N, CA, C and O atoms as CSV, one atom per row, in Angstrom:
chain,resi,resn,atom,element,x,y,z
A,1,MET,N,N,48.055,54.197,-59.514
A,1,MET,CA,C,46.895,53.424,-59.885
A,1,MET,C,C,47.094,51.934,-59.569
A,1,MET,O,O,46.167,51.260,-59.120
A,2,LYS,N,N,48.315,51.427,-59.809
A,2,LYS,CA,C,48.606,50.025,-59.520
A,2,LYS,C,C,48.481,49.735,-58.028
A,2,LYS,O,O,48.031,48.662,-57.628
A,3,LEU,N,N,48.887,50.709,-57.209
A,3,LEU,CA,C,48.795,50.540,-55.766
A,3,LEU,C,C,47.331,50.439,-55.319
A,3,LEU,O,O,46.997,49.636,-54.447
A,4,LEU,N,N,46.476,51.246,-55.914
A,4,LEU,CA,C,45.046,51.205,-55.597
A,4,LEU,C,C,44.421,49.872,-56.013
A,4,LEU,O,O,43.615,49.302,-55.278
A,5,ILE,N,N,44.792,49.386,-57.180
A,5,ILE,CA,C,44.277,48.095,-57.654
A,5,ILE,C,C,44.756,46.965,-56.749
A,5,ILE,O,O,43.987,46.059,-56.430
A,6,SER,N,N,46.013,47.011,-56.337
A,6,SER,CA,C,46.535,45.995,-55.413
A,6,SER,C,C,45.795,46.027,-54.076
A,6,SER,O,O,45.507,44.980,-53.496
A,7,TRP,N,N,45.489,47.225,-53.595
A,7,TRP,CA,C,44.757,47.371,-52.341
A,7,TRP,C,C,43.351,46.782,-52.469
A,7,TRP,O,O,42.869,46.107,-51.560
A,8,LEU,N,N,42.700,47.040,-53.602
A,8,LEU,CA,C,41.365,46.485,-53.836
A,8,LEU,C,C,41.399,44.957,-53.933
A,8,LEU,O,O,40.516,44.275,-53.413
A,9,ILE,N,N,42.412,44.436,-54.593
A,9,ILE,CA,C,42.562,42.977,-54.711
A,9,ILE,C,C,42.799,42.355,-53.337
A,9,ILE,O,O,42.203,41.329,-53.008
A,10,ASN,N,N,43.659,42.968,-52.542
A,10,ASN,CA,C,43.929,42.434,-51.207
A,10,ASN,C,C,42.698,42.524,-50.305
A,10,ASN,O,O,42.459,41.643,-49.478
A,11,THR,N,N,41.917,43.599,-50.472
A,11,THR,CA,C,40.681,43.717,-49.711
A,11,THR,C,C,39.700,42.622,-50.107
A,11,THR,O,O,39.080,41.999,-49.245
A,12,ALA,N,N,39.560,42.389,-51.397
A,12,ALA,CA,C,38.664,41.327,-51.869
A,12,ALA,C,C,39.134,39.966,-51.372
A,12,ALA,O,O,38.316,39.140,-50.966
A,13,ALA,N,N,40.435,39.724,-51.401
A,13,ALA,CA,C,40.976,38.447,-50.916
A,13,ALA,C,C,40.716,38.282,-49.420
A,13,ALA,O,O,40.436,37.177,-48.956
A,14,LEU,N,N,40.805,39.365,-48.675
A,14,LEU,CA,C,40.546,39.308,-47.240
A,14,LEU,C,C,39.067,39.024,-46.954
A,14,LEU,O,O,38.742,38.262,-46.044
A,15,VAL,N,N,38.187,39.634,-47.726
A,15,VAL,CA,C,36.750,39.382,-47.567
A,15,VAL,C,C,36.428,37.928,-47.927
A,15,VAL,O,O,35.649,37.274,-47.234
A,16,ILE,N,N,37.022,37.427,-49.001
A,16,ILE,CA,C,36.821,36.023,-49.388
A,16,ILE,C,C,37.309,35.091,-48.284
A,16,ILE,O,O,36.654,34.098,-47.967
A,17,THR,N,N,38.455,35.415,-47.705
A,17,THR,CA,C,39.004,34.607,-46.617
A,17,THR,C,C,38.074,34.599,-45.411
A,17,THR,O,O,37.834,33.552,-44.810
A,18,ALA,N,N,37.554,35.771,-45.062
A,18,ALA,CA,C,36.630,35.850,-43.921
A,18,ALA,C,C,35.339,35.090,-44.210
A,18,ALA,O,O,34.717,34.557,-43.291
A,19,PHE,N,N,34.935,35.035,-45.468
A,19,PHE,CA,C,33.724,34.298,-45.842
A,19,PHE,C,C,33.948,32.792,-45.733
A,19,PHE,O,O,33.045,32.058,-45.331
A,20,ILE,N,N,35.141,32.331,-46.089
A,20,ILE,CA,C,35.428,30.897,-46.111
A,20,ILE,C,C,35.792,30.363,-44.728
A,20,ILE,O,O,35.337,29.284,-44.346
A,21,ILE,N,N,36.594,31.093,-43.983
A,21,ILE,CA,C,37.083,30.626,-42.684
A,21,ILE,C,C,36.169,31.149,-41.576
A,21,ILE,O,O,35.988,32.360,-41.446
A,22,ASP,N,N,35.596,30.254,-40.783
A,22,ASP,CA,C,34.640,30.638,-39.746
A,22,ASP,C,C,35.232,31.525,-38.654
A,22,ASP,O,O,34.538,32.412,-38.156
A,23,GLY,N,N,36.460,31.321,-38.274
A,23,GLY,CA,C,37.053,32.054,-37.160
A,23,GLY,C,C,37.560,33.437,-37.503
A,23,GLY,O,O,38.051,34.139,-36.619
A,24,ILE,N,N,37.461,33.852,-38.750
A,24,ILE,CA,C,37.901,35.187,-39.160
A,24,ILE,C,C,36.664,36.029,-39.433
A,24,ILE,O,O,35.811,35.657,-40.240
A,25,LYS,N,N,36.578,37.161,-38.755
A,25,LYS,CA,C,35.388,38.003,-38.850
A,25,LYS,C,C,35.769,39.431,-39.232
A,25,LYS,O,O,36.720,40.002,-38.697
A,26,ILE,N,N,35.004,39.996,-40.169
A,26,ILE,CA,C,35.143,41.398,-40.563
A,26,ILE,C,C,33.761,42.022,-40.410
A,26,ILE,O,O,32.793,41.533,-40.991
A,27,THR,N,N,33.662,43.102,-39.629
A,27,THR,CA,C,32.350,43.659,-39.317
A,27,THR,C,C,31.706,44.396,-40.487
A,27,THR,O,O,30.495,44.293,-40.681
A,28,ASN,N,N,32.490,45.137,-41.268
A,28,ASN,CA,C,31.912,45.868,-42.401
A,28,ASN,C,C,32.970,46.113,-43.473
A,28,ASN,O,O,34.132,45.735,-43.322
A,29,VAL,N,N,32.544,46.751,-44.552
A,29,VAL,CA,C,33.424,46.957,-45.709
A,29,VAL,C,C,34.573,47.903,-45.375
A,29,VAL,O,O,35.706,47.672,-45.798
A,30,SER,N,N,34.296,48.958,-44.625
A,30,SER,CA,C,35.371,49.901,-44.289
A,30,SER,C,C,36.438,49.218,-43.428
A,30,SER,O,O,37.626,49.509,-43.562
A,31,THR,N,N,36.017,48.323,-42.557
A,31,THR,CA,C,36.974,47.557,-41.762
A,31,THR,C,C,37.829,46.675,-42.659
A,31,THR,O,O,39.025,46.513,-42.413
A,32,ALA,N,N,37.225,46.102,-43.698
A,32,ALA,CA,C,37.980,45.270,-44.636
A,32,ALA,C,C,39.047,46.090,-45.354
A,32,ALA,O,O,40.174,45.627,-45.528
A,33,PHE,N,N,38.696,47.305,-45.773
A,33,PHE,CA,C,39.679,48.164,-46.438
A,33,PHE,C,C,40.818,48.547,-45.497
A,33,PHE,O,O,41.986,48.525,-45.885
A,34,ILE,N,N,40.472,48.899,-44.258
A,34,ILE,CA,C,41.504,49.275,-43.283
A,34,ILE,C,C,42.378,48.068,-42.942
A,34,ILE,O,O,43.599,48.191,-42.842
A,35,ALA,N,N,41.754,46.906,-42.764
A,35,ALA,CA,C,42.519,45.700,-42.438
A,35,ALA,C,C,43.466,45.328,-43.578
A,35,ALA,O,O,44.599,44.915,-43.332
A,36,ALA,N,N,43.009,45.473,-44.822
A,36,ALA,CA,C,43.883,45.177,-45.966
A,36,ALA,C,C,45.051,46.160,-46.017
A,36,ALA,O,O,46.176,45.778,-46.339
A,37,LEU,N,N,44.782,47.411,-45.703
A,37,LEU,CA,C,45.853,48.414,-45.682
A,37,LEU,C,C,46.871,48.097,-44.584
A,37,LEU,O,O,48.078,48.119,-44.823
A,38,VAL,N,N,46.380,47.806,-43.393
A,38,VAL,CA,C,47.274,47.483,-42.275
A,38,VAL,C,C,48.062,46.211,-42.568
A,38,VAL,O,O,49.258,46.141,-42.289
A,39,LEU,N,N,47.395,45.215,-43.126
A,39,LEU,CA,C,48.079,43.969,-43.476
A,39,LEU,C,C,49.162,44.221,-44.526
A,39,LEU,O,O,50.245,43.639,-44.456
A,40,GLY,N,N,48.874,45.072,-45.481
A,40,GLY,CA,C,49.879,45.433,-46.486
A,40,GLY,C,C,51.075,46.139,-45.868
A,40,GLY,O,O,52.218,45.862,-46.233
A,41,LEU,N,N,50.820,47.045,-44.938
A,41,LEU,CA,C,51.920,47.750,-44.261
A,41,LEU,C,C,52.745,46.797,-43.399
A,41,LEU,O,O,53.974,46.873,-43.375
A,42,ILE,N,N,52.062,45.907,-42.695
A,42,ILE,CA,C,52.771,44.918,-41.877
A,42,ILE,C,C,53.622,44.016,-42.764
A,42,ILE,O,O,54.772,43.726,-42.434
A,43,ASN,N,N,53.066,43.574,-43.881
A,43,ASN,CA,C,53.818,42.706,-44.792
A,43,ASN,C,C,54.981,43.438,-45.449
A,43,ASN,O,O,55.969,42.812,-45.833
A,44,THR,N,N,54.872,44.753,-45.583
A,44,THR,CA,C,55.951,45.527,-46.190
A,44,THR,C,C,57.093,45.777,-45.221
A,44,THR,O,O,58.260,45.694,-45.604
A,45,PHE,N,N,56.771,46.085,-43.960
A,45,PHE,CA,C,57.803,46.520,-43.030
A,45,PHE,C,C,58.241,45.468,-42.015
A,45,PHE,O,O,59.426,45.406,-41.687
A,46,ILE,N,N,57.343,44.651,-41.513
A,46,ILE,CA,C,57.687,43.713,-40.449
A,46,ILE,C,C,58.028,42.327,-40.989
A,46,ILE,O,O,58.964,41.686,-40.511
A,47,LYS,N,N,57.278,41.864,-41.978
A,47,LYS,CA,C,57.476,40.505,-42.492
A,47,LYS,C,C,58.897,40.252,-43.015
A,47,LYS,O,O,59.447,39.187,-42.733
A,48,PRO,N,N,59.525,41.183,-43.767
A,48,PRO,CA,C,60.896,40.894,-44.231
A,48,PRO,C,C,61.886,40.685,-43.080
A,48,PRO,O,O,62.815,39.885,-43.193
A,49,ILE,N,N,61.684,41.398,-41.987
A,49,ILE,CA,C,62.565,41.226,-40.833
A,49,ILE,C,C,62.377,39.835,-40.238
A,49,ILE,O,O,63.350,39.160,-39.904
A,50,LEU,N,N,61.119,39.410,-40.105
A,50,LEU,CA,C,60.857,38.070,-39.569
A,50,LEU,C,C,61.357,36.971,-40.490
A,50,LEU,O,O,61.868,35.952,-40.025
A,51,ILE,N,N,61.215,37.169,-41.784
A,51,ILE,CA,C,61.731,36.182,-42.751
A,51,ILE,C,C,63.245,36.046,-42.590
A,51,ILE,O,O,63.779,34.937,-42.599
A,52,PHE,N,N,63.927,37.176,-42.444
A,52,PHE,CA,C,65.379,37.148,-42.273
A,52,PHE,C,C,65.772,36.453,-40.968
A,52,PHE,O,O,66.694,35.638,-40.946
A,53,LEU,N,N,65.067,36.781,-39.880
A,53,LEU,CA,C,65.410,36.200,-38.583
A,53,LEU,C,C,65.113,34.705,-38.505
A,53,LEU,O,O,65.765,33.978,-37.756
A,54,THR,N,N,64.141,34.254,-39.271
A,54,THR,CA,C,63.772,32.838,-39.239
A,54,THR,C,C,64.299,32.073,-40.451
A,54,THR,O,O,63.806,30.990,-40.765
A,55,LEU,N,N,65.279,32.622,-41.116
A,55,LEU,CA,C,65.818,31.990,-42.318
A,55,LEU,C,C,66.286,30.546,-42.092
A,55,LEU,O,O,65.988,29.686,-42.921
A,56,PRO,N,N,67.006,30.245,-41.005
A,56,PRO,CA,C,67.433,28.850,-40.823
A,56,PRO,C,C,66.257,27.859,-40.726
A,56,PRO,O,O,66.278,26.806,-41.365
A,57,ILE,N,N,65.243,28.197,-39.933
A,57,ILE,CA,C,64.100,27.273,-39.808
A,57,ILE,C,C,63.301,27.232,-41.107
A,57,ILE,O,O,62.707,26.208,-41.444
A,58,ASN,N,N,63.286,28.343,-41.831
A,58,ASN,CA,C,62.602,28.375,-43.116
A,58,ASN,C,C,63.311,27.472,-44.129
A,58,ASN,O,O,62.657,26.803,-44.929
A,59,LEU,N,N,64.609,27.453,-44.094
A,59,LEU,CA,C,65.358,26.569,-44.992
A,59,LEU,C,C,65.146,25.098,-44.627
A,59,LEU,O,O,65.004,24.246,-45.504
A,60,ILE,N,N,65.126,24.814,-43.327
A,60,ILE,CA,C,64.932,23.431,-42.883
A,60,ILE,C,C,63.549,22.915,-43.285
A,60,ILE,O,O,63.401,21.755,-43.668
A,61,THR,N,N,62.541,23.785,-43.195
A,61,THR,CA,C,61.175,23.370,-43.524
A,61,THR,C,C,60.841,23.606,-44.998
A,61,THR,O,O,59.686,23.477,-45.404
A,62,LEU,N,N,61.846,23.947,-45.790
A,62,LEU,CA,C,61.675,24.183,-47.226
A,62,LEU,C,C,60.637,25.266,-47.520
A,62,LEU,O,O,59.879,25.167,-48.485
A,63,GLY,N,N,60.613,26.294,-46.680
A,63,GLY,CA,C,59.739,27.442,-46.905
A,63,GLY,C,C,58.369,27.348,-46.280
A,63,GLY,O,O,57.603,28.309,-46.335
A,64,LEU,N,N,58.037,26.210,-45.685
A,64,LEU,CA,C,56.711,26.058,-45.083
A,64,LEU,C,C,56.524,26.933,-43.841
A,64,LEU,O,O,55.393,27.253,-43.473
A,65,PHE,N,N,57.613,27.314,-43.205
A,65,PHE,CA,C,57.504,28.180,-42.022
A,65,PHE,C,C,56.989,29.562,-42.402
A,65,PHE,O,O,56.502,30.298,-41.544
A,66,THR,N,N,57.090,29.917,-43.665
A,66,THR,CA,C,56.547,31.193,-44.134
A,66,THR,C,C,55.050,31.254,-43.897
A,66,THR,O,O,54.509,32.333,-43.655
A,67,LEU,N,N,54.380,30.133,-43.959
A,67,LEU,CA,C,52.945,30.085,-43.673
A,67,LEU,C,C,52.668,30.473,-42.219
A,67,LEU,O,O,51.680,31.150,-41.934
A,68,VAL,N,N,53.527,30.051,-41.311
A,68,VAL,CA,C,53.392,30.430,-39.906
A,68,VAL,C,C,53.601,31.938,-39.752
A,68,VAL,O,O,52.876,32.592,-39.003
A,69,ILE,N,N,54.580,32.483,-40.450
A,69,ILE,CA,C,54.829,33.920,-40.396
A,69,ILE,C,C,53.635,34.689,-40.960
A,69,ILE,O,O,53.240,35.712,-40.400
A,70,ASN,N,N,53.055,34.208,-42.065
A,70,ASN,CA,C,51.870,34.855,-42.626
A,70,ASN,C,C,50.708,34.815,-41.641
A,70,ASN,O,O,49.951,35.780,-41.538
A,71,ALA,N,N,50.562,33.712,-40.920
A,71,ALA,CA,C,49.506,33.615,-39.914
A,71,ALA,C,C,49.742,34.610,-38.775
A,71,ALA,O,O,48.799,35.222,-38.273
A,72,LEU,N,N,50.989,34.764,-38.378
A,72,LEU,CA,C,51.317,35.751,-37.344
A,72,LEU,C,C,51.011,37.173,-37.816
A,72,LEU,O,O,50.521,37.993,-37.039
A,73,MET,N,N,51.294,37.464,-39.070
A,73,MET,CA,C,50.999,38.795,-39.621
A,73,MET,C,C,49.490,39.038,-39.658
A,73,MET,O,O,49.026,40.150,-39.406
A,74,LEU,N,N,48.743,38.007,-39.967
A,74,LEU,CA,C,47.277,38.104,-39.988
A,74,LEU,C,C,46.747,38.372,-38.579
A,74,LEU,O,O,45.847,39.194,-38.406
A,75,MET,N,N,47.287,37.695,-37.584
A,75,MET,CA,C,46.856,37.917,-36.207
A,75,MET,C,C,47.271,39.289,-35.699
A,75,MET,O,O,46.534,39.914,-34.936
A,76,LEU,N,N,48.440,39.765,-36.110
A,76,LEU,CA,C,48.880,41.099,-35.719
A,76,LEU,C,C,47.946,42.161,-36.297
A,76,LEU,O,O,47.579,43.110,-35.604
A,77,ALA,N,N,47.565,42.005,-37.548
A,77,ALA,CA,C,46.624,42.951,-38.162
A,77,ALA,C,C,45.283,42.913,-37.435
A,77,ALA,O,O,44.643,43.951,-37.265
A,78,ALA,N,N,44.853,41.730,-37.006
A,78,ALA,CA,C,43.590,41.617,-36.274
A,78,ALA,C,C,43.671,42.306,-34.917
A,78,ALA,O,O,42.672,42.831,-34.424
A,79,ARG,N,N,44.842,42.305,-34.319
A,79,ARG,CA,C,45.031,43.004,-33.044
A,79,ARG,C,C,44.955,44.518,-33.211
A,79,ARG,O,O,44.469,45.222,-32.326
A,80,VAL,N,N,45.435,45.012,-34.346
A,80,VAL,CA,C,45.530,46.459,-34.573
A,80,VAL,C,C,44.206,47.049,-35.055
A,80,VAL,O,O,43.855,48.167,-34.677
A,81,VAL,N,N,43.475,46.315,-35.880
A,81,VAL,CA,C,42.262,46.846,-36.513
A,81,VAL,C,C,41.028,46.401,-35.740
A,81,VAL,O,O,40.744,45.206,-35.662
A,82,PRO,N,N,40.282,47.362,-35.160
A,82,PRO,CA,C,39.036,46.987,-34.497
A,82,PRO,C,C,37.990,46.558,-35.529
A,82,PRO,O,O,37.850,47.181,-36.582
A,83,GLY,N,N,37.267,45.498,-35.215
A,83,GLY,CA,C,36.266,44.983,-36.137
A,83,GLY,C,C,36.787,43.881,-37.041
A,83,GLY,O,O,36.027,43.291,-37.810
A,84,PHE,N,N,38.080,43.603,-36.952
A,84,PHE,CA,C,38.698,42.505,-37.697
A,84,PHE,C,C,39.246,41.533,-36.664
A,84,PHE,O,O,40.169,41.869,-35.921
A,85,ASP,N,N,38.683,40.326,-36.612
A,85,ASP,CA,C,39.043,39.375,-35.568
A,85,ASP,C,C,39.478,38.042,-36.164
A,85,ASP,O,O,38.877,37.530,-37.108
A,86,VAL,N,N,40.536,37.501,-35.584
A,86,VAL,CA,C,40.987,36.141,-35.879
A,86,VAL,C,C,40.950,35.411,-34.537
A,86,VAL,O,O,41.654,35.787,-33.601
A,87,GLU,N,N,40.127,34.371,-34.451
A,87,GLU,CA,C,39.859,33.723,-33.158
A,87,GLU,C,C,41.089,33.108,-32.514
A,87,GLU,O,O,41.357,33.380,-31.344
A,88,ASN,N,N,41.847,32.287,-33.235
A,88,ASN,CA,C,43.011,31.640,-32.643
A,88,ASN,C,C,44.059,31.381,-33.717
A,88,ASN,O,O,43.828,31.567,-34.911
A,89,PHE,N,N,45.222,30.944,-33.240
A,89,PHE,CA,C,46.319,30.732,-34.184
A,89,PHE,C,C,46.135,29.456,-34.986
A,89,PHE,O,O,46.184,29.458,-36.216
A,90,TRP,N,N,45.919,28.357,-34.251
A,90,TRP,CA,C,45.831,27.062,-34.929
A,90,TRP,C,C,44.420,26.540,-34.806
A,90,TRP,O,O,43.975,26.391,-33.668
A,91,PRO,N,N,43.703,26.262,-35.796
A,91,PRO,CA,C,44.006,26.290,-37.209
A,91,PRO,C,C,43.533,27.555,-37.927
A,91,PRO,O,O,43.801,27.714,-39.118
A,92,THR,N,N,42.834,28.460,-37.229
A,92,THR,CA,C,42.178,29.581,-37.898
A,92,THR,C,C,43.160,30.483,-38.631
A,92,THR,O,O,42.991,30.729,-39.825
A,93,ALA,N,N,44.180,30.980,-37.942
A,93,ALA,CA,C,45.100,31.923,-38.569
A,93,ALA,C,C,45.946,31.241,-39.649
A,93,ALA,O,O,46.199,31.829,-40.701
A,94,VAL,N,N,46.377,30.025,-39.397
A,94,VAL,CA,C,47.201,29.320,-40.384
A,94,VAL,C,C,46.382,29.011,-41.640
A,94,VAL,O,O,46.835,29.246,-42.761
A,95,LEU,N,N,45.194,28.491,-41.442
A,95,LEU,CA,C,44.326,28.208,-42.586
A,95,LEU,C,C,43.903,29.503,-43.284
A,95,LEU,O,O,43.815,29.557,-44.511
A,96,GLY,N,N,43.643,30.537,-42.492
A,96,GLY,CA,C,43.304,31.842,-43.065
A,96,GLY,C,C,44.437,32.410,-43.903
A,96,GLY,O,O,44.194,32.985,-44.963
A,97,ALA,N,N,45.675,32.255,-43.439
A,97,ALA,CA,C,46.828,32.732,-44.202
A,97,ALA,C,C,46.958,31.981,-45.521
A,97,ALA,O,O,47.302,32.562,-46.550
A,98,LEU,N,N,46.679,30.683,-45.476
A,98,LEU,CA,C,46.735,29.879,-46.696
A,98,LEU,C,C,45.654,30.307,-47.690
A,98,LEU,O,O,45.937,30.494,-48.873
A,99,VAL,N,N,44.427,30.460,-47.215
A,99,VAL,CA,C,43.322,30.875,-48.089
A,99,VAL,C,C,43.565,32.284,-48.626
A,99,VAL,O,O,43.301,32.561,-49.796
A,100,LEU,N,N,44.065,33.170,-47.772
A,100,LEU,CA,C,44.361,34.541,-48.198
A,100,LEU,C,C,45.425,34.558,-49.291
A,100,LEU,O,O,45.304,35.313,-50.256
A,101,SER,N,N,46.439,33.757,-49.157
A,101,SER,CA,C,47.489,33.677,-50.172
A,101,SER,C,C,46.942,33.162,-51.497
A,101,SER,O,O,47.253,33.702,-52.558
A,102,ILE,N,N,46.128,32.121,-51.428
A,102,ILE,CA,C,45.557,31.549,-52.653
A,102,ILE,C,C,44.600,32.533,-53.318
A,102,ILE,O,O,44.635,32.710,-54.536
A,103,ALA,N,N,43.740,33.177,-52.517
A,103,ALA,CA,C,42.788,34.144,-53.070
A,103,ALA,C,C,43.516,35.334,-53.692
A,103,ALA,O,O,43.134,35.802,-54.764
A,104,SER,N,N,44.556,35.823,-53.031
A,104,SER,CA,C,45.337,36.938,-53.580
A,104,SER,C,C,46.011,36.548,-54.886
A,104,SER,O,O,46.066,37.337,-55.829
A,105,MET,N,N,46.522,35.325,-54.931
A,105,MET,CA,C,47.191,34.849,-56.138
A,105,MET,C,C,46.198,34.749,-57.299
A,105,MET,O,O,46.499,35.180,-58.412
A,106,ILE,N,N,45.028,34.187,-57.043
A,106,ILE,CA,C,44.020,34.039,-58.104
A,106,ILE,C,C,43.530,35.403,-58.581
A,106,ILE,O,O,43.443,35.649,-59.783
A,107,LEU,N,N,43.212,36.288,-57.637
A,107,LEU,CA,C,42.732,37.619,-58.033
A,107,LEU,C,C,43.826,38.428,-58.724
A,107,LEU,O,O,43.538,39.198,-59.640
A,108,GLY,N,N,45.061,38.267,-58.301
A,108,GLY,CA,C,46.170,38.940,-58.966
A,108,GLY,C,C,46.374,38.447,-60.377
A,108,GLY,O,O,46.725,39.219,-61.270
A,109,THR,N,N,46.154,37.158,-60.581
A,109,THR,CA,C,46.254,36.595,-61.934
A,109,THR,C,C,45.145,37.134,-62.826
A,109,THR,O,O,45.379,37.425,-63.999
A,110,LEU,N,N,43.950,37.268,-62.284
A,110,LEU,CA,C,42.837,37.813,-63.061
A,110,LEU,C,C,43.076,39.275,-63.425
A,110,LEU,O,O,42.626,39.740,-64.472
A,111,LYS,N,N,43.786,39.999,-62.558
A,111,LYS,CA,C,44.102,41.405,-62.810
A,111,LYS,C,C,44.976,41.544,-64.053
A,111,LYS,O,O,44.825,42.504,-64.809
A,112,ASN,N,N,45.877,40.611,-64.270
A,112,ASN,CA,C,46.829,40.701,-65.365
A,112,ASN,C,C,46.234,40.314,-66.709
A,112,ASN,O,O,46.897,40.449,-67.737
A,113,ARG,N,N,45.014,39.842,-66.719
A,113,ARG,CA,C,44.396,39.427,-67.986
A,113,ARG,C,C,43.678,40.563,-68.638
A,113,ARG,O,O,43.100,40.393,-69.712
């Protein structure tokens, strides 16, 4: 049940992000659910490897490089899911990753209340 709630929260955060950021487009609700699922899988399996490989630059930038990695994960999900588009890396994907993180954090906090 917790996994389903997390998926719904991530889907809502992705829809909010697409609403706020002009360069991120989601064609319909089913695409949003699939994109959230793919993004969750990418963040589970690929992101930890990238975090490990970029640890030195992440330490130098005091963790800010993680935002670049999140933007790359967002663009990778857009490549995999038809109907989910991210126009470019800078500033769309980076800003989208930031908004997605904030929206997920806020919605996750509301879930715990």
